[in-house]
C-alpha positions in Angstrom: 4.9 3.8 -2.7 5.8 1.8 -5.7 5.1 -1.8 -6.5 4.3 -4.3 -9.1 0.9 -6.2 -9.5 1.2 -9.5 -11.4 -1.3 -12.2 -12.2 -1.2 -15.7 -10.7 1.5 -16.7 -13.4 3.9 -13.9 -12.4 2.9 -11.9 -15.6 2.3 -8.1 -15.2 -1.4 -7.2 -15.0 -3.0 -5.4 -18.1 -2.6 -1.8 -18.1 -5.3 0.3 -16.8 -6.7 2.1 -13.8 -7.4 -0.2 -10.7 -9.0 0.5 -7.3 -6.4 0.0 -4.5 -6.3 0.6 -0.9 -3.0 1.1 1.4 -3.2 0.2 4.9 -0.4 0.9 7.3 -0.1 -1.1 10.6 2.1 -1.0 13.6 3.2 -4.7 13.3 3.0 -7.7 10.9 0.8 -9.8 13.2 -1.7 -8.8 16.1 -1.7 -5.4 14.4 -3.4 -2.1 15.0 -4.4 -0.2 11.9 -2.6 3.3 11.9 -3.8 4.9 8.7 -5.8 3.9 5.8 -6.0 5.6 2.1 -9.4 4.4 1.5 -10.1 3.4 -2.2 -7.7 5.1 -4.5 -7.8 5.0 -8.5 -4.1 3.8 -9.4 -2.8 3.9 -13.0 -0.8 0.6 -13.6 1.6 0.5 -16.5 3.5 -3.0 -17.1 2.1 -4.0 -13.7 3.9 -1.1 -12.1 2.2 1.4 -10.0 3.3 4.4 -7.8 1.2 6.2 -5.2 1.9 9.1 -3.0 0.4 8.2 0.4 -1.5 10.8 2.2 -2.0 13.1 -1.1 -5.6 14.3 -1.4 -8.4 12.9 -1.9 -6.7 10.6 0.8 -6.8 11.2 4.5 -3.8 13.3 5.4 -0.9 11.1 6.7 -0.1 12.2 10.3 2.4 9.5 11.5 5.3 10.3 13.4 7.5 7.7 11.5 9.4 7.0 14.7 8.7 3.2 14.7 8.8 0.4 12.3 5.3 0.0 10.4 3.9 -2.5 7.9 2.0 -1.8 4.6 -1.0 -3.9 3.4 -2.2 -3.6 0.0 -5.8 -4.3 -1.1 -6.3 -4.6 -4.8 -9.8 -4.6 -6.4 -11.3 -5.3 -3.2 -9.2 -8.2 -2.1 -6.1 -8.3 0.2 -2.9 -8.9 -2.3 -0.2 -8.1 0.3 -0.6 -9.1 3.8 1.3 -6.4 6.2 4.6 -7.7 5.3 6.0 -4.9 3.6 8.0 -3.2 6.5 8.8 0.5 6.7 11.9 0.9 8.9 12.7 4.4 10.3 16.3 4.6 11.8 16.6 6.8 15.0 18.9 9.9 14.7 
């Protein structure tokens, strides 16, 4: 998962290592938590970060990915992105 973190004025945050948590839900509202990374130390450069979800020491990512899912991001202990980032998986 790749994203960009900005401050309240839209500028990229300072480079460094930040605590983040990634949560995957089954819906944007009235949702059920399907998976959580727990706290992850993430390198941020020019506001940009990249995380491979399910990579050790995070819990294994055992989801079928056969339905739409939404990602919520917690940054330094606060929810920064409500579950509005949608994963879409077309049926084969």
